[in-house]
PDB file of N, CA, C and O in Angstrom:
ATOM      1  N   MET A   1      11.621   1.059  24.997  1.00  0.00           N
ATOM      2  CA  MET A   1      11.490  -0.106  23.594  1.00  0.00           C
ATOM      3  C   MET A   1      12.789  -0.709  23.128  1.00  0.00           C
ATOM      4  O   MET A   1      13.748  -0.100  22.654  1.00  0.00           O
ATOM      5  N   GLU A   2      12.657  -2.106  23.354  1.00  0.00           N
ATOM      6  CA  GLU A   2      14.013  -2.721  22.969  1.00  0.00           C
ATOM      7  C   GLU A   2      13.999  -2.200  21.567  1.00  0.00           C
ATOM      8  O   GLU A   2      13.059  -1.593  21.054  1.00  0.00           O
ATOM      9  N   ILE A   3      15.420  -2.571  20.862  1.00  0.00           N
ATOM     10  CA  ILE A   3      15.626  -2.718  18.936  1.00  0.00           C
ATOM     11  C   ILE A   3      14.665  -3.961  18.793  1.00  0.00           C
ATOM     12  O   ILE A   3      13.776  -3.909  17.943  1.00  0.00           O
ATOM     13  N   GLU A   4      14.819  -5.166  19.654  1.00  0.00           N
ATOM     14  CA  GLU A   4      14.099  -6.833  18.991  1.00  0.00           C
ATOM     15  C   GLU A   4      12.662  -6.077  19.091  1.00  0.00           C
ATOM     16  O   GLU A   4      11.931  -6.369  18.144  1.00  0.00           O
ATOM     17  N   THR A   5      12.241  -5.404  19.787  1.00  0.00           N
ATOM     18  CA  THR A   5      10.196  -5.216  19.809  1.00  0.00           C
ATOM     19  C   THR A   5      10.390  -4.289  18.699  1.00  0.00           C
ATOM     20  O   THR A   5       9.967  -4.779  17.652  1.00  0.00           O
ATOM     21  N   LEU A   6      10.872  -3.144  18.565  1.00  0.00           N
ATOM     22  CA  LEU A   6      10.919  -2.323  17.423  1.00  0.00           C
ATOM     23  C   LEU A   6      10.702  -3.360  15.891  1.00  0.00           C
ATOM     24  O   LEU A   6       9.687  -3.625  15.247  1.00  0.00           O
ATOM     25  N   ARG A   7      12.281  -3.796  15.686  1.00  0.00           N
ATOM     26  CA  ARG A   7      12.179  -4.293  14.666  1.00  0.00           C
ATOM     27  C   ARG A   7      11.219  -5.469  14.345  1.00  0.00           C
ATOM     28  O   ARG A   7      11.293  -5.962  13.220  1.00  0.00           O
ATOM     29  N   THR A   8      10.142  -6.061  15.418  1.00  0.00           N
ATOM     30  CA  THR A   8       9.558  -6.658  15.431  1.00  0.00           C
ATOM     31  C   THR A   8       7.870  -5.939  14.712  1.00  0.00           C
ATOM     32  O   THR A   8       7.278  -6.073  13.641  1.00  0.00           O
ATOM     33  N   VAL A   9       7.689  -5.401  15.608  1.00  0.00           N
ATOM     34  CA  VAL A   9       6.537  -4.251  14.733  1.00  0.00           C
ATOM     35  C   VAL A   9       6.716  -3.439  13.722  1.00  0.00           C
ATOM     36  O   VAL A   9       5.814  -2.726  13.282  1.00  0.00           O
ATOM     37  N   LEU A  10       8.078  -3.477  13.188  1.00  0.00           N
ATOM     38  CA  LEU A  10       8.180  -2.769  12.311  1.00  0.00           C
ATOM     39  C   LEU A  10       8.036  -3.774  10.774  1.00  0.00           C
ATOM     40  O   LEU A  10       7.630  -3.453   9.657  1.00  0.00           O
ATOM     41  N   GLY A  11       8.506  -4.939  11.251  1.00  0.00           N
ATOM     42  CA  GLY A  11       8.374  -6.090  10.097  1.00  0.00           C
ATOM     43  C   GLY A  11       7.296  -6.409   9.861  1.00  0.00           C
ATOM     44  O   GLY A  11       6.938  -6.763   8.738  1.00  0.00           O
ATOM     45  N   TRP A  12       6.239  -6.329  11.286  1.00  0.00           N
ATOM     46  CA  TRP A  12       4.843  -6.867  10.788  1.00  0.00           C
ATOM     47  C   TRP A  12       4.046  -5.294  10.377  1.00  0.00           C
ATOM     48  O   TRP A  12       2.846  -5.565  10.438  1.00  0.00           O
ATOM     49  N   ALA A  13       4.109  -4.626  10.205  1.00  0.00           N
ATOM     50  CA  ALA A  13       3.713  -3.424   9.994  1.00  0.00           C
ATOM     51  C   ALA A  13       3.987  -3.262   7.946  1.00  0.00           C
ATOM     52  O   ALA A  13       3.297  -2.821   7.027  1.00  0.00           O
ATOM     53  N   ALA A  14       5.443  -3.938   8.058  1.00  0.00           N
ATOM     54  CA  ALA A  14       5.090  -3.603   6.343  1.00  0.00           C
ATOM     55  C   ALA A  14       4.625  -4.928   5.865  1.00  0.00           C
ATOM     56  O   ALA A  14       4.268  -4.774   4.697  1.00  0.00           O
ATOM     57  N   ILE A  15       4.448  -6.311   6.283  1.00  0.00           N
ATOM     58  CA  ILE A  15       3.948  -7.543   6.168  1.00  0.00           C
ATOM     59  C   ILE A  15       2.116  -6.621   5.735  1.00  0.00           C
ATOM     60  O   ILE A  15       1.545  -6.545   4.647  1.00  0.00           O
ATOM     61  N   ILE A  16       1.687  -6.075   7.123  1.00  0.00           N
ATOM     62  CA  ILE A  16       0.403  -6.432   6.618  1.00  0.00           C
ATOM     63  C   ILE A  16       0.038  -4.986   6.004  1.00  0.00           C
ATOM     64  O   ILE A  16      -1.116  -4.560   6.038  1.00  0.00           O
ATOM     65  N   ASN A  17       1.139  -4.241   5.424  1.00  0.00           N
ATOM     66  CA  ASN A  17       0.662  -2.779   4.455  1.00  0.00           C
ATOM     67  C   ASN A  17       1.127  -3.739   2.545  1.00  0.00           C
ATOM     68  O   ASN A  17       0.739  -3.473   1.407  1.00  0.00           O
ATOM     69  N   LEU A  18       1.847  -4.566   2.949  1.00  0.00           N
ATOM     70  CA  LEU A  18       2.276  -5.383   1.795  1.00  0.00           C
ATOM     71  C   LEU A  18       0.526  -6.201   1.386  1.00  0.00           C
ATOM     72  O   LEU A  18      -0.087  -6.198   0.318  1.00  0.00           O
ATOM     73  N   ALA A  19       0.204  -6.745   2.559  1.00  0.00           N
ATOM     74  CA  ALA A  19      -1.112  -7.608   2.388  1.00  0.00           C
ATOM     75  C   ALA A  19      -2.121  -6.558   1.679  1.00  0.00           C
ATOM     76  O   ALA A  19      -2.536  -6.698   0.529  1.00  0.00           O
ATOM     77  N   VAL A  20      -2.419  -5.597   2.451  1.00  0.00           N
ATOM     78  CA  VAL A  20      -3.189  -4.719   2.034  1.00  0.00           C
ATOM     79  C   VAL A  20      -2.921  -3.723   0.669  1.00  0.00           C
ATOM     80  O   VAL A  20      -3.748  -2.894   0.289  1.00  0.00           O
ATOM     81  N   MET A  21      -1.670  -3.954   0.041  1.00  0.00           N
ATOM     82  CA  MET A  21      -1.254  -3.581  -1.255  1.00  0.00           C
ATOM     83  C   MET A  21      -1.866  -4.453  -2.244  1.00  0.00           C
ATOM     84  O   MET A  21      -2.546  -4.197  -3.238  1.00  0.00           O
ATOM     85  N   LEU A  22      -1.373  -5.787  -1.621  1.00  0.00           N
ATOM     86  CA  LEU A  22      -1.833  -7.105  -2.587  1.00  0.00           C
ATOM     87  C   LEU A  22      -3.365  -7.417  -2.906  1.00  0.00           C
ATOM     88  O   LEU A  22      -3.780  -8.131  -3.819  1.00  0.00           O
ATOM     89  N   PHE A  23      -4.235  -6.616  -1.805  1.00  0.00           N
ATOM     90  CA  PHE A  23      -5.724  -6.363  -2.308  1.00  0.00           C
ATOM     91  C   PHE A  23      -6.171  -5.830  -2.599  1.00  0.00           C
ATOM     92  O   PHE A  23      -7.372  -6.032  -2.779  1.00  0.00           O
ATOM     93  N   TRP A  24      -5.655  -4.850  -2.850  1.00  0.00           N
ATOM     94  CA  TRP A  24      -5.891  -3.341  -3.597  1.00  0.00           C
ATOM     95  C   TRP A  24      -5.186  -3.565  -5.277  1.00  0.00           C
ATOM     96  O   TRP A  24      -5.609  -3.058  -6.316  1.00  0.00           O
ATOM     97  N   TRP A  25      -4.150  -4.373  -5.127  1.00  0.00           N
ATOM     98  CA  TRP A  25      -3.847  -5.062  -6.894  1.00  0.00           C
ATOM     99  C   TRP A  25      -4.776  -6.106  -7.258  1.00  0.00           C
ATOM    100  O   TRP A  25      -5.244  -5.973  -8.389  1.00  0.00           O
ATOM    101  N   VAL A  26      -5.264  -7.352  -6.441  1.00  0.00           N
ATOM    102  CA  VAL A  26      -6.480  -7.655  -6.775  1.00  0.00           C
ATOM    103  C   VAL A  26      -7.405  -7.469  -7.219  1.00  0.00           C
ATOM    104  O   VAL A  26      -7.946  -7.867  -8.250  1.00  0.00           O
ATOM    105  N   MET A  27      -7.804  -6.509  -6.070  1.00  0.00           N
ATOM    106  CA  MET A  27      -9.423  -6.022  -6.344  1.00  0.00           C
ATOM    107  C   MET A  27      -9.609  -5.301  -7.770  1.00  0.00           C
ATOM    108  O   MET A  27     -10.505  -5.568  -8.571  1.00  0.00           O
ATOM    109  N   LEU A  28      -8.761  -4.493  -7.912  1.00  0.00           N
ATOM    110  CA  LEU A  28      -7.885  -3.675  -9.759  1.00  0.00           C
ATOM    111  C   LEU A  28      -7.908  -4.436 -10.724  1.00  0.00           C
ATOM    112  O   LEU A  28      -8.129  -4.092 -11.885  1.00  0.00           O
ATOM    113  N   THR A  29      -7.644  -5.732 -10.270  1.00  0.00           N
ATOM    114  CA  THR A  29      -7.362  -6.598 -11.538  1.00  0.00           C
ATOM    115  C   THR A  29      -8.439  -7.047 -11.896  1.00  0.00           C
ATOM    116  O   THR A  29      -8.784  -6.924 -13.071  1.00  0.00           O
ATOM    117  N   VAL A  30      -9.373  -7.788 -10.807  1.00  0.00           N
ATOM    118  CA  VAL A  30     -10.434  -8.922 -10.573  1.00  0.00           C
ATOM    119  C   VAL A  30     -11.911  -7.719 -10.813  1.00  0.00           C
ATOM    120  O   VAL A  30     -12.961  -7.833 -11.446  1.00  0.00           O
ATOM    121  N   ALA A  31     -11.526  -6.981 -10.248  1.00  0.00           N
ATOM    122  CA  ALA A  31     -13.054  -6.178 -10.032  1.00  0.00           C
ATOM    123  C   ALA A  31     -12.882  -4.397 -10.300  1.00  0.00           C
ATOM    124  O   ALA A  31     -13.191  -3.377  -9.684  1.00  0.00           O
ATOM    125  N   LYS A  32     -12.286  -4.700 -11.438  1.00  0.00           N
ATOM    126  CA  LYS A  32     -11.826  -3.466 -11.426  1.00  0.00           C
ATOM    127  C   LYS A  32     -13.490  -2.387 -12.300  1.00  0.00           C
ATOM    128  O   LYS A  32     -13.594  -1.180 -12.085  1.00  0.00           O
ATOM    129  N   ASP A  33     -14.173  -2.889 -12.882  1.00  0.00           N
ATOM    130  CA  ASP A  33     -15.852  -2.196 -13.452  1.00  0.00           C
ATOM    131  C   ASP A  33     -16.595  -2.239 -12.154  1.00  0.00           C
ATOM    132  O   ASP A  33     -17.174  -1.178 -11.923  1.00  0.00           O
ATOM    133  N   TRP A  34     -16.736  -3.125 -11.281  1.00  0.00           N
ATOM    134  CA  TRP A  34     -17.544  -2.707 -10.313  1.00  0.00           C
ATOM    135  C   TRP A  34     -16.460  -1.375  -9.385  1.00  0.00           C
ATOM    136  O   TRP A  34     -17.024  -0.604  -8.608  1.00  0.00           O
ATOM    137  N   MET A  35     -15.222  -1.304  -9.575  1.00  0.00           N
ATOM    138  CA  MET A  35     -14.710  -0.408  -8.861  1.00  0.00           C
ATOM    139  C   MET A  35     -14.963   0.974  -9.010  1.00  0.00           C
ATOM    140  O   MET A  35     -15.409   1.824  -8.240  1.00  0.00           O
ATOM    141  N   PHE A  36     -14.563   0.999 -10.217  1.00  0.00           N
ATOM    142  CA  PHE A  36     -15.106   2.044 -11.641  1.00  0.00           C
ATOM    143  C   PHE A  36     -16.359   2.493 -11.211  1.00  0.00           C
ATOM    144  O   PHE A  36     -16.396   3.660 -10.819  1.00  0.00           O
ATOM    145  N   LYS A  37     -17.707   1.644 -11.186  1.00  0.00           N
ATOM    146  CA  LYS A  37     -18.889   2.444 -11.233  1.00  0.00           C
ATOM    147  C   LYS A  37     -19.072   2.727 -10.221  1.00  0.00           C
ATOM    148  O   LYS A  37     -19.982   3.552 -10.313  1.00  0.00           O
ATOM    149  N   MET A  38     -18.790   2.599  -9.068  1.00  0.00           N
ATOM    150  CA  MET A  38     -18.576   2.705  -7.608  1.00  0.00           C
ATOM    151  C   MET A  38     -18.140   4.120  -7.542  1.00  0.00           C
ATOM    152  O   MET A  38     -18.915   4.890  -6.975  1.00  0.00           O
ATOM    153  N   HIS A  39     -17.015   4.606  -8.033  1.00  0.00           N
ATOM    154  CA  HIS A  39     -16.485   5.613  -7.817  1.00  0.00           C
ATOM    155  C   HIS A  39     -17.007   6.370  -8.861  1.00  0.00           C
ATOM    156  O   HIS A  39     -17.387   7.476  -8.477  1.00  0.00           O
ATOM    157  N   ARG A  40     -17.139   6.184  -9.895  1.00  0.00           N
ATOM    158  CA  ARG A  40     -18.280   7.183 -10.891  1.00  0.00           C
ATOM    159  C   ARG A  40     -19.752   7.327 -10.418  1.00  0.00           C
ATOM    160  O   ARG A  40     -20.374   8.214 -11.003  1.00  0.00           O
ATOM    161  N   HIS A  41     -20.384   6.675  -9.535  1.00  0.00           N
ATOM    162  CA  HIS A  41     -21.567   7.115  -8.940  1.00  0.00           C
ATOM    163  C   HIS A  41     -21.013   8.362  -7.993  1.00  0.00           C
ATOM    164  O   HIS A  41     -21.252   9.569  -8.013  1.00  0.00           O
ATOM    165  N   TRP A  42     -20.063   7.430  -7.052  1.00  0.00           N
ATOM    166  CA  TRP A  42     -20.020   9.064  -5.837  1.00  0.00           C
ATOM    167  C   TRP A  42     -19.578   9.998  -6.469  1.00  0.00           C
ATOM    168  O   TRP A  42     -20.318  10.981  -6.498  1.00  0.00           O
ATOM    169  N   PHE A  43     -18.380  10.093  -7.144  1.00  0.00           N
ATOM    170  CA  PHE A  43     -17.713  10.885  -7.575  1.00  0.00           C
ATOM    171  C   PHE A  43     -17.384  11.664  -9.022  1.00  0.00           C
ATOM    172  O   PHE A  43     -16.579  12.577  -9.207  1.00  0.00           O
ATOM    173  N   GLY A  44     -18.052  11.167  -9.752  1.00  0.00           N
ATOM    174  CA  GLY A  44     -18.149  10.869 -11.696  1.00  0.00           C
ATOM    175  C   GLY A  44     -17.010  11.468 -11.819  1.00  0.00           C
ATOM    176  O   GLY A  44     -16.974  12.697 -11.783  1.00  0.00           O
ATOM    177  N   LEU A  45     -16.005  10.809 -11.966  1.00  0.00           N
ATOM    178  CA  LEU A  45     -15.071  10.531 -12.261  1.00  0.00           C
ATOM    179  C   LEU A  45     -15.261   9.511 -13.814  1.00  0.00           C
ATOM    180  O   LEU A  45     -16.120   8.646 -13.985  1.00  0.00           O
ATOM    181  N   THR A  46     -14.244   9.912 -14.751  1.00  0.00           N
ATOM    182  CA  THR A  46     -13.793   9.309 -15.588  1.00  0.00           C
ATOM    183  C   THR A  46     -13.044   7.884 -15.301  1.00  0.00           C
ATOM    184  O   THR A  46     -12.606   7.391 -14.261  1.00  0.00           O
ATOM    185  N   ASP A  47     -13.077   7.441 -16.614  1.00  0.00           N
ATOM    186  CA  ASP A  47     -12.059   5.750 -16.556  1.00  0.00           C
ATOM    187  C   ASP A  47     -10.704   6.675 -16.008  1.00  0.00           C
ATOM    188  O   ASP A  47     -10.251   6.756 -14.866  1.00  0.00           O
ATOM    189  N   VAL A  48     -10.188   7.417 -17.433  1.00  0.00           N
ATOM    190  CA  VAL A  48      -8.812   8.002 -17.228  1.00  0.00           C
ATOM    191  C   VAL A  48      -8.485   8.394 -15.809  1.00  0.00           C
ATOM    192  O   VAL A  48      -7.467   7.911 -15.312  1.00  0.00           O
ATOM    193  N   LYS A  49      -9.405   9.401 -14.941  1.00  0.00           N
ATOM    194  CA  LYS A  49      -9.245   9.998 -14.069  1.00  0.00           C
ATOM    195  C   LYS A  49      -9.071   9.013 -12.662  1.00  0.00           C
ATOM    196  O   LYS A  49      -8.408   9.272 -11.658  1.00  0.00           O
ATOM    197  N   PHE A  50      -9.765   7.998 -12.902  1.00  0.00           N
ATOM    198  CA  PHE A  50      -9.861   6.273 -12.275  1.00  0.00           C
ATOM    199  C   PHE A  50      -8.518   6.171 -12.172  1.00  0.00           C
ATOM    200  O   PHE A  50      -8.203   6.047 -10.988  1.00  0.00           O
ATOM    201  N   ASN A  51      -7.844   6.169 -12.703  1.00  0.00           N
ATOM    202  CA  ASN A  51      -6.670   5.553 -13.055  1.00  0.00           C
ATOM    203  C   ASN A  51      -5.651   6.051 -12.454  1.00  0.00           C
ATOM    204  O   ASN A  51      -4.895   5.627 -11.580  1.00  0.00           O
ATOM    205  N   GLU A  52      -5.744   7.191 -13.149  1.00  0.00           N
ATOM    206  CA  GLU A  52      -4.425   8.112 -12.549  1.00  0.00           C
ATOM    207  C   GLU A  52      -4.605   8.394 -10.994  1.00  0.00           C
ATOM    208  O   GLU A  52      -3.694   8.820 -10.285  1.00  0.00           O
ATOM    209  N   ILE A  53      -5.928   8.096 -10.538  1.00  0.00           N
ATOM    210  CA  ILE A  53      -5.956   8.479  -8.825  1.00  0.00           C
ATOM    211  C   ILE A  53      -4.735   7.068  -8.224  1.00  0.00           C
ATOM    212  O   ILE A  53      -3.867   6.957  -7.358  1.00  0.00           O
ATOM    213  N   HIS A  54      -5.439   6.079  -9.456  1.00  0.00           N
ATOM    214  CA  HIS A  54      -5.349   4.784  -8.676  1.00  0.00           C
ATOM    215  C   HIS A  54      -3.869   4.175  -8.822  1.00  0.00           C
ATOM    216  O   HIS A  54      -3.364   3.412  -7.998  1.00  0.00           O
ATOM    217  N   TYR A  55      -3.316   4.586  -9.882  1.00  0.00           N
ATOM    218  CA  TYR A  55      -2.273   4.765  -9.662  1.00  0.00           C
ATOM    219  C   TYR A  55      -1.109   5.966  -8.811  1.00  0.00           C
ATOM    220  O   TYR A  55      -0.130   5.603  -8.159  1.00  0.00           O
ATOM    221  N   LEU A  56      -1.376   6.887  -8.950  1.00  0.00           N
ATOM    222  CA  LEU A  56      -0.643   7.664  -7.983  1.00  0.00           C
ATOM    223  C   LEU A  56      -0.870   7.066  -6.583  1.00  0.00           C
ATOM    224  O   LEU A  56      -0.060   6.237  -6.169  1.00  0.00           O
ATOM    225  N   LEU A  57      -1.438   7.266  -6.174  1.00  0.00           N
ATOM    226  CA  LEU A  57      -2.279   6.785  -4.609  1.00  0.00           C
ATOM    227  C   LEU A  57      -1.371   5.151  -4.419  1.00  0.00           C
ATOM    228  O   LEU A  57      -1.034   4.788  -3.292  1.00  0.00           O
ATOM    229  N   PHE A  58      -1.050   4.264  -5.703  1.00  0.00           N
ATOM    230  CA  PHE A  58      -0.802   2.923  -5.351  1.00  0.00           C
ATOM    231  C   PHE A  58       0.659   3.729  -4.987  1.00  0.00           C
ATOM    232  O   PHE A  58       0.962   3.625  -3.799  1.00  0.00           O
ATOM    233  N   GLY A  59       1.606   4.510  -5.819  1.00  0.00           N
ATOM    234  CA  GLY A  59       2.574   4.543  -6.061  1.00  0.00           C
ATOM    235  C   GLY A  59       3.214   5.383  -4.530  1.00  0.00           C
ATOM    236  O   GLY A  59       4.314   5.296  -3.984  1.00  0.00           O
ATOM    237  N   GLN A  60       2.131   6.089  -4.224  1.00  0.00           N
ATOM    238  CA  GLN A  60       2.819   7.023  -3.015  1.00  0.00           C
ATOM    239  C   GLN A  60       2.450   6.174  -1.403  1.00  0.00           C
ATOM    240  O   GLN A  60       2.899   6.533  -0.315  1.00  0.00           O
ATOM    241  N   TYR A  61       1.489   4.947  -1.656  1.00  0.00           N
ATOM    242  CA  TYR A  61       1.699   3.887  -0.934  1.00  0.00           C
ATOM    243  C   TYR A  61       2.741   3.082  -0.609  1.00  0.00           C
ATOM    244  O   TYR A  61       3.283   2.886   0.479  1.00  0.00           O
ATOM    245  N   LYS A  62       3.003   2.541  -1.938  1.00  0.00           N
ATOM    246  CA  LYS A  62       4.607   1.656  -2.212  1.00  0.00           C
ATOM    247  C   LYS A  62       5.483   2.352  -1.348  1.00  0.00           C
ATOM    248  O   LYS A  62       5.903   1.860  -0.301  1.00  0.00           O
ATOM    249  N   LEU A  63       5.737   3.353  -1.710  1.00  0.00           N
ATOM    250  CA  LEU A  63       6.775   4.580  -1.753  1.00  0.00           C
ATOM    251  C   LEU A  63       6.640   5.111   0.374  1.00  0.00           C
ATOM    252  O   LEU A  63       7.622   5.580   0.950  1.00  0.00           O
ATOM    253  N   ALA A  64       5.649   4.938   0.910  1.00  0.00           N
ATOM    254  CA  ALA A  64       5.269   4.904   2.103  1.00  0.00           C
ATOM    255  C   ALA A  64       5.706   3.862   3.182  1.00  0.00           C
ATOM    256  O   ALA A  64       6.178   4.183   4.273  1.00  0.00           O
ATOM    257  N   ASN A  65       5.512   2.671   2.790  1.00  0.00           N
ATOM    258  CA  ASN A  65       5.521   1.708   3.138  1.00  0.00           C
ATOM    259  C   ASN A  65       7.505   1.365   2.754  1.00  0.00           C
ATOM    260  O   ASN A  65       8.333   0.999   3.588  1.00  0.00           O
ATOM    261  N   PHE A  66       7.631   1.507   1.999  1.00  0.00           N
ATOM    262  CA  PHE A  66       9.400   1.517   2.497  1.00  0.00           C
ATOM    263  C   PHE A  66       9.814   2.484   3.156  1.00  0.00           C
ATOM    264  O   PHE A  66      10.709   2.084   3.899  1.00  0.00           O
ATOM    265  N   LEU A  67       9.571   3.892   3.311  1.00  0.00           N
ATOM    266  CA  LEU A  67      10.472   4.706   3.802  1.00  0.00           C
ATOM    267  C   LEU A  67      10.259   4.408   5.575  1.00  0.00           C
ATOM    268  O   LEU A  67      11.262   4.200   6.259  1.00  0.00           O
ATOM    269  N   LEU A  68       8.839   4.414   6.218  1.00  0.00           N
ATOM    270  CA  LEU A  68       8.873   4.103   6.905  1.00  0.00           C
ATOM    271  C   LEU A  68       8.485   2.856   7.571  1.00  0.00           C
ATOM    272  O   LEU A  68       8.244   2.857   8.778  1.00  0.00           O
ATOM    273  N   PHE A  69       8.394   1.572   6.715  1.00  0.00           N
ATOM    274  CA  PHE A  69       8.704   0.329   7.336  1.00  0.00           C
ATOM    275  C   PHE A  69       9.793  -0.466   6.863  1.00  0.00           C
ATOM    276  O   PHE A  69      10.413  -1.114   7.707  1.00  0.00           O
ATOM    277  N   ILE A  70      10.185  -0.542   5.490  1.00  0.00           N
ATOM    278  CA  ILE A  70      10.716  -1.997   5.243  1.00  0.00           C
ATOM    279  C   ILE A  70      12.160  -1.311   5.257  1.00  0.00           C
ATOM    280  O   ILE A  70      13.061  -2.133   5.090  1.00  0.00           O
ATOM    281  N   ALA A  71      12.616   0.118   5.432  1.00  0.00           N
ATOM    282  CA  ALA A  71      14.446   0.662   5.374  1.00  0.00           C
ATOM    283  C   ALA A  71      14.116   0.481   6.817  1.00  0.00           C
ATOM    284  O   ALA A  71      14.820  -0.444   7.222  1.00  0.00           O
ATOM    285  N   PRO A  72      13.344   0.955   7.802  1.00  0.00           N
ATOM    286  CA  PRO A  72      13.854   1.220   9.292  1.00  0.00           C
ATOM    287  C   PRO A  72      14.137  -0.303   9.732  1.00  0.00           C
ATOM    288  O   PRO A  72      14.922  -0.573  10.641  1.00  0.00           O
ATOM    289  N   TYR A  73      13.554  -1.095   9.136  1.00  0.00           N
ATOM    290  CA  TYR A  73      13.330  -2.912   9.690  1.00  0.00           C
ATOM    291  C   TYR A  73      14.700  -3.148   8.846  1.00  0.00           C
ATOM    292  O   TYR A  73      15.529  -3.713   9.559  1.00  0.00           O
ATOM    293  N   LEU A  74      14.970  -2.999   8.109  1.00  0.00           N
ATOM    294  CA  LEU A  74      16.143  -3.302   7.219  1.00  0.00           C
ATOM    295  C   LEU A  74      17.923  -3.014   7.822  1.00  0.00           C
ATOM    296  O   LEU A  74      18.961  -3.659   7.969  1.00  0.00           O
ATOM    297  N   ALA A  75      17.271  -1.260   8.070  1.00  0.00           N
ATOM    298  CA  ALA A  75      18.849  -1.118   9.115  1.00  0.00           C
ATOM    299  C   ALA A  75      18.844  -1.932  10.836  1.00  0.00           C
ATOM    300  O   ALA A  75      19.753  -2.368  11.542  1.00  0.00           O
ATOM    301  N   LEU A  76      17.803  -1.871  10.956  1.00  0.00           N
ATOM    302  CA  LEU A  76      17.976  -2.540  12.333  1.00  0.00           C
ATOM    303  C   LEU A  76      18.334  -3.706  12.253  1.00  0.00           C
ATOM    304  O   LEU A  76      19.213  -3.904  13.092  1.00  0.00           O
ATOM    305  N   ARG A  77      18.049  -4.824  11.522  1.00  0.00           N
ATOM    306  CA  ARG A  77      18.365  -5.889  10.587  1.00  0.00           C
ATOM    307  C   ARG A  77      20.119  -5.778  10.517  1.00  0.00           C
ATOM    308  O   ARG A  77      20.705  -6.761  10.970  1.00  0.00           O
ATOM    309  N   ILE A  78      20.923  -4.716  10.014  1.00  0.00           N
ATOM    310  CA  ILE A  78      21.795  -4.774   9.638  1.00  0.00           C
ATOM    311  C   ILE A  78      22.660  -4.342  10.998  1.00  0.00           C
ATOM    312  O   ILE A  78      23.597  -5.072  11.321  1.00  0.00           O
ATOM    313  N   ILE A  79      22.362  -3.187  11.780  1.00  0.00           N
ATOM    314  CA  ILE A  79      22.958  -3.016  13.239  1.00  0.00           C
ATOM    315  C   ILE A  79      23.069  -3.905  14.202  1.00  0.00           C
ATOM    316  O   ILE A  79      23.729  -3.873  15.240  1.00  0.00           O
ATOM    317  N   GLY A  80      22.078  -5.026  13.588  1.00  0.00           N
ATOM    318  CA  GLY A  80      22.193  -6.523  14.559  1.00  0.00           C
ATOM    319  C   GLY A  80      21.042  -6.619  15.369  1.00  0.00           C
ATOM    320  O   GLY A  80      20.900  -7.577  16.129  1.00  0.00           O
TER     321      GLY A  80
END
């Protein structure tokens, strides 16, 4: 695989993951009550536990996106 192809794949993967994170954030902002009711029904979560889980997962998703896609993409852009 050529470096240019890998750079393109990493760039688009990062964009797609950022779009997923934006959608997740919008859903938590706009439809948090609906999401909480759905999760409470399925898993019996409290409001505090629901917030903890989403805060933790959102942070891990951001970190994974940076480490797996954005940082390698930037490294490939730097080397040429």
